[in-house]
N, CA and C atoms as a LAMMPS dump frame, in Angstrom:
ITEM: TIMESTEP
0
ITEM: NUMBER OF ATOMS
273
ITEM: BOX BOUNDS ff ff ff
-5.0000000000000000e+02 5.0000000000000000e+02
-5.0000000000000000e+02 5.0000000000000000e+02
-5.0000000000000000e+02 5.0000000000000000e+02
ITEM: ATOMS id mol type element x y z
1 1 1 N 442.077 477.242 -315.957
2 1 2 C 442.659 475.901 -316.069
3 1 3 C 441.896 475.102 -317.124
4 2 1 N 442.612 474.277 -317.857
5 2 2 C 441.985 473.494 -318.912
6 2 3 C 441.181 472.339 -318.319
7 3 1 N 440.307 471.786 -319.151
8 3 2 C 439.492 470.652 -318.722
9 3 3 C 440.365 469.464 -318.347
10 4 1 N 439.823 468.657 -317.451
11 4 2 C 440.512 467.464 -316.973
12 4 3 C 439.638 466.241 -317.213
13 5 1 N 440.271 465.058 -317.119
14 5 2 C 439.541 463.794 -317.17
15 5 3 C 439.636 463.142 -315.8
16 6 1 N 438.49 462.813 -315.26
17 6 2 C 438.373 462.099 -313.995
18 6 3 C 438.113 460.63 -314.29
19 7 1 N 438.848 459.759 -313.62
20 7 2 C 438.519 458.335 -313.588
21 7 3 C 438.272 457.994 -312.126
22 8 1 N 437.06 457.572 -311.808
23 8 2 C 436.697 457.26 -310.42
24 8 3 C 436.175 455.822 -310.347
25 9 1 N 436.864 455.011 -309.555
26 9 2 C 436.436 453.63 -309.31
27 9 3 C 435.597 453.632 -308.04
28 10 1 N 434.325 453.258 -308.184
29 10 2 C 433.397 453.296 -307.063
30 10 3 C 433.168 451.873 -306.563
31 11 1 N 433.539 451.651 -305.295
32 11 2 C 433.415 450.334 -304.661
33 11 3 C 432.187 450.333 -303.756
34 12 1 N 431.55 449.17 -303.623
35 12 2 C 430.406 449.02 -302.724
36 12 3 C 429.285 448.286 -303.428
37 13 1 N 428.068 448.446 -302.904
38 13 2 C 426.878 447.855 -303.539
39 13 3 C 426.321 448.908 -304.486
40 14 1 N 426.877 448.951 -305.709
41 14 2 C 426.553 450.034 -306.641
42 14 3 C 426.073 449.525 -308.006
43 15 1 N 425.786 448.244 -308.11
44 15 2 C 425.22 447.717 -309.351
45 15 3 C 423.81 447.222 -309.09
46 16 1 N 422.919 447.48 -310.056
47 16 2 C 421.537 447.033 -309.949
48 16 3 C 420.699 447.867 -308.999
49 17 1 N 421.158 449.082 -308.698
50 17 2 C 420.45 449.939 -307.737
51 17 3 C 420.16 451.336 -308.299
52 18 1 N 420.38 451.539 -309.614
53 18 2 C 420.153 452.847 -310.223
54 18 3 C 421.33 453.799 -310.085
55 19 1 N 422.485 453.261 -309.689
56 19 2 C 423.653 454.112 -309.445
57 19 3 C 424.147 454.799 -310.715
58 20 1 N 424.251 454.056 -311.82
59 20 2 C 424.735 454.662 -313.068
60 20 3 C 423.769 455.729 -313.565
61 21 1 N 422.459 455.461 -313.47
62 21 2 C 421.462 456.457 -313.881
63 21 3 C 421.608 457.725 -313.044
64 22 1 N 421.741 457.573 -311.734
65 22 2 C 421.893 458.71 -310.82
66 22 3 C 423.159 459.501 -311.161
67 23 1 N 424.261 458.783 -311.419
68 23 2 C 425.524 459.435 -311.764
69 23 3 C 425.385 460.198 -313.075
70 24 1 N 424.731 459.595 -314.064
71 24 2 C 424.515 460.25 -315.358
72 24 3 C 423.72 461.534 -315.177
73 25 1 N 422.645 461.471 -314.408
74 25 2 C 421.801 462.64 -314.181
75 25 3 C 422.597 463.787 -313.555
76 26 1 N 423.379 463.468 -312.542
77 26 2 C 424.183 464.488 -311.87
78 26 3 C 425.253 465.055 -312.8
79 27 1 N 425.928 464.186 -313.534
80 27 2 C 426.984 464.633 -314.445
81 27 3 C 426.421 465.583 -315.503
82 28 1 N 425.241 465.262 -316.027
83 28 2 C 424.614 466.137 -317.018
84 28 3 C 424.261 467.488 -316.401
85 29 1 N 423.761 467.488 -315.163
86 29 2 C 423.474 468.746 -314.466
87 29 3 C 424.733 469.593 -314.324
88 30 1 N 425.868 468.938 -314.106
89 30 2 C 427.144 469.626 -313.916
90 30 3 C 427.8 470.021 -315.242
91 31 1 N 427.228 469.573 -316.359
92 31 2 C 427.775 469.918 -317.659
93 31 3 C 428.983 469.079 -318.059
94 32 1 N 429.065 467.87 -317.514
95 32 2 C 430.19 466.981 -317.807
96 32 3 C 429.835 466.013 -318.932
97 33 1 N 430.861 465.489 -319.601
98 33 2 C 430.677 464.429 -320.592
99 33 3 C 431.424 463.202 -320.103
100 34 1 N 430.955 462.013 -320.522
101 34 2 C 431.643 460.798 -320.116
102 34 3 C 430.7 459.622 -320.021
103 35 1 N 431.004 458.713 -319.073
104 35 2 C 430.185 457.51 -318.916
105 35 3 C 430.355 456.906 -317.53
106 36 1 N 429.391 456.068 -317.17
107 36 2 C 429.449 455.244 -315.96
108 36 3 C 429.261 453.81 -316.418
109 37 1 N 430.196 452.942 -316.046
110 37 2 C 430.234 451.586 -316.574
111 37 3 C 430.347 450.551 -315.462
112 38 1 N 429.43 449.569 -315.461
113 38 2 C 429.548 448.453 -314.529
114 38 3 C 430.777 447.628 -314.882
115 39 1 N 431.499 447.183 -313.859
116 39 2 C 432.673 446.337 -314.049
117 39 3 C 432.374 444.927 -313.555
118 40 1 N 433.08 443.961 -314.089
119 40 2 C 432.83 442.55 -313.76
120 40 3 C 433.025 442.255 -312.278
121 41 1 N 433.869 443.047 -311.597
122 41 2 C 434.15 442.782 -310.18
123 41 3 C 433.179 443.483 -309.228
124 42 1 N 432.127 444.113 -309.776
125 42 2 C 431.121 444.748 -308.929
126 42 3 C 431.302 446.238 -308.75
127 43 1 N 432.435 446.773 -309.19
128 43 2 C 432.64 448.217 -309.093
129 43 3 C 431.949 448.921 -310.257
130 44 1 N 431.835 450.242 -310.141
131 44 2 C 431.408 451.076 -311.259
132 44 3 C 432.554 452.029 -311.566
133 45 1 N 432.913 452.118 -312.851
134 45 2 C 433.92 453.065 -313.301
135 45 3 C 433.206 454.286 -313.855
136 46 1 N 433.521 455.45 -313.288
137 46 2 C 432.974 456.713 -313.77
138 46 3 C 434.105 457.479 -314.442
139 47 1 N 433.929 457.78 -315.72
140 47 2 C 434.895 458.59 -316.466
141 47 3 C 434.163 459.845 -316.904
142 48 1 N 434.719 461.003 -316.544
143 48 2 C 434.066 462.267 -316.879
144 48 3 C 435.113 463.301 -317.255
145 49 1 N 434.74 464.181 -318.18
146 49 2 C 435.62 465.282 -318.557
147 49 3 C 434.878 466.594 -318.395
148 50 1 N 435.631 467.61 -317.956
149 50 2 C 435.062 468.942 -317.793
150 50 3 C 435.932 469.766 -316.865
151 51 1 N 435.355 470.855 -316.371
152 51 2 C 436.067 471.756 -315.465
153 51 3 C 436.363 471.052 -314.144
154 52 1 N 437.533 471.334 -313.59
155 52 2 C 437.977 470.661 -312.361
156 52 3 C 436.969 470.831 -311.226
157 53 1 N 436.401 472.03 -311.048
158 53 2 C 435.451 472.236 -309.947
159 53 3 C 434.209 471.376 -310.117
160 54 1 N 433.782 471.156 -311.356
161 54 2 C 432.608 470.307 -311.613
162 54 3 C 432.947 468.836 -311.375
163 55 1 N 434.149 468.431 -311.753
164 55 2 C 434.58 467.047 -311.495
165 55 3 C 434.68 466.785 -309.998
166 56 1 N 435.227 467.758 -309.265
167 56 2 C 435.328 467.606 -307.803
168 56 3 C 433.949 467.546 -307.162
169 57 1 N 432.995 468.308 -307.693
170 57 2 C 431.618 468.257 -307.185
171 57 3 C 431.021 466.868 -307.409
172 58 1 N 431.334 466.257 -308.551
173 58 2 C 430.853 464.899 -308.833
174 58 3 C 431.447 463.905 -307.835
175 59 1 N 432.754 463.986 -307.592
176 59 2 C 433.4 463.078 -306.632
177 59 3 C 432.806 463.283 -305.235
178 60 1 N 432.609 464.528 -304.833
179 60 2 C 431.992 464.802 -303.525
180 60 3 C 430.623 464.15 -303.431
181 61 1 N 429.83 464.226 -304.507
182 61 2 C 428.497 463.618 -304.514
183 61 3 C 428.588 462.093 -304.437
184 62 1 N 429.576 461.511 -305.128
185 62 2 C 429.75 460.056 -305.075
186 62 3 C 430.063 459.597 -303.654
187 63 1 N 430.721 460.462 -302.868
188 63 2 C 431.086 460.134 -301.484
189 63 3 C 430.043 460.6 -300.463
190 64 1 N 428.97 461.229 -300.909
191 64 2 C 428.059 461.951 -300.014
192 64 3 C 427.177 461.068 -299.14
193 65 1 N 427.016 459.794 -299.535
194 65 2 C 426.067 458.95 -298.818
195 65 3 C 424.654 459.106 -299.353
196 66 1 N 424.464 459.987 -300.352
197 66 2 C 423.136 460.224 -300.929
198 66 3 C 422.93 459.469 -302.235
199 67 1 N 423.855 458.584 -302.584
200 67 2 C 423.747 457.825 -303.829
201 67 3 C 422.803 456.639 -303.653
202 68 1 N 422.289 456.102 -304.759
203 68 2 C 421.607 454.805 -304.666
204 68 3 C 422.629 453.75 -304.252
205 69 1 N 422.175 452.722 -303.549
206 69 2 C 423.09 451.677 -303.112
207 69 3 C 423.97 452.161 -301.973
208 70 1 N 425.119 451.522 -301.817
209 70 2 C 426.044 451.854 -300.732
210 70 3 C 427.443 451.992 -301.316
211 71 1 N 428.026 453.179 -301.183
212 71 2 C 429.392 453.416 -301.643
213 71 3 C 430.336 453.223 -300.461
214 72 1 N 431.269 452.279 -300.598
215 72 2 C 432.256 452.024 -299.547
216 72 3 C 433.53 452.84 -299.762
217 73 1 N 433.893 453.059 -301.031
218 73 2 C 435.168 453.702 -301.342
219 73 3 C 435.102 454.281 -302.746
220 74 1 N 435.699 455.464 -302.93
221 74 2 C 435.869 456.052 -304.259
222 74 3 C 437.354 456.344 -304.433
223 75 1 N 437.95 455.752 -305.461
224 75 2 C 439.359 455.98 -305.765
225 75 3 C 439.415 456.741 -307.085
226 76 1 N 439.882 458.006 -307.016
227 76 2 C 439.844 458.836 -308.209
228 76 3 C 441.232 459.26 -308.654
229 77 1 N 441.357 459.533 -309.939
230 77 2 C 442.58 460.092 -310.495
231 77 3 C 442.192 461.09 -311.574
232 78 1 N 443.079 462.048 -311.801
233 78 2 C 442.847 463.092 -312.789
234 78 3 C 443.989 463.103 -313.794
235 79 1 N 443.673 463.474 -315.02
236 79 2 C 444.665 463.656 -316.067
237 79 3 C 444.103 464.687 -317.048
238 80 1 N 444.919 465.2 -317.955
239 80 2 C 444.389 466.148 -318.94
240 80 3 C 443.277 465.499 -319.762
241 81 1 N 442.267 466.279 -320.107
242 81 2 C 441.154 465.771 -320.918
243 81 3 C 441.686 465.257 -322.253
244 82 1 N 441.101 464.172 -322.728
245 82 2 C 441.503 463.583 -324.017
246 82 3 C 440.531 463.952 -325.133
247 83 1 N 439.291 464.353 -324.731
248 83 2 C 438.265 464.62 -325.75
249 83 3 C 437.67 463.33 -326.27
250 84 1 N 436.823 463.446 -327.271
251 84 2 C 436.219 462.269 -327.885
252 84 3 C 434.983 461.76 -327.176
253 85 1 N 434.554 462.419 -326.108
254 85 2 C 433.349 462.01 -325.379
255 85 3 C 432.224 462.982 -325.696
256 86 1 N 431.024 462.46 -325.902
257 86 2 C 429.857 463.323 -326.094
258 86 3 C 428.744 462.837 -325.208
259 87 1 N 428.047 463.774 -324.548
260 87 2 C 426.978 463.399 -323.64
261 87 3 C 427.535 462.64 -322.447
262 88 1 N 426.641 462.03 -321.703
263 88 2 C 427.052 461.172 -320.575
264 88 3 C 426.168 459.946 -320.626
265 89 1 N 426.785 458.784 -320.755
266 89 2 C 426.019 457.556 -321.013
267 89 3 C 426.289 456.497 -319.958
268 90 1 N 425.335 455.566 -319.86
269 90 2 C 425.508 454.387 -319.013
270 90 3 C 426.021 453.274 -319.912
271 91 1 N 427.072 452.597 -319.468
272 91 2 C 427.608 451.472 -320.257
273 91 3 C 427.483 450.184 -319.472
């Protein structure tokens, strides 16, 4: 199967607690490219591209309860990869 793009909106107390750094570290371990971005409403948007099994592992980790801060909800969607992403960065 071809690479996919994950967009995951993470709700909860996830800003100012090292959440984006933790997400970046995990995504790099999984071999994903993309970014984690704080949103004005307090959510974090995680966009990642790569193999579906690696993206699903990232979503499972976001829901695991082992993240910095407190995750109340993760709303994810998948679409075909668009490309244009290099590395994994915090925005």
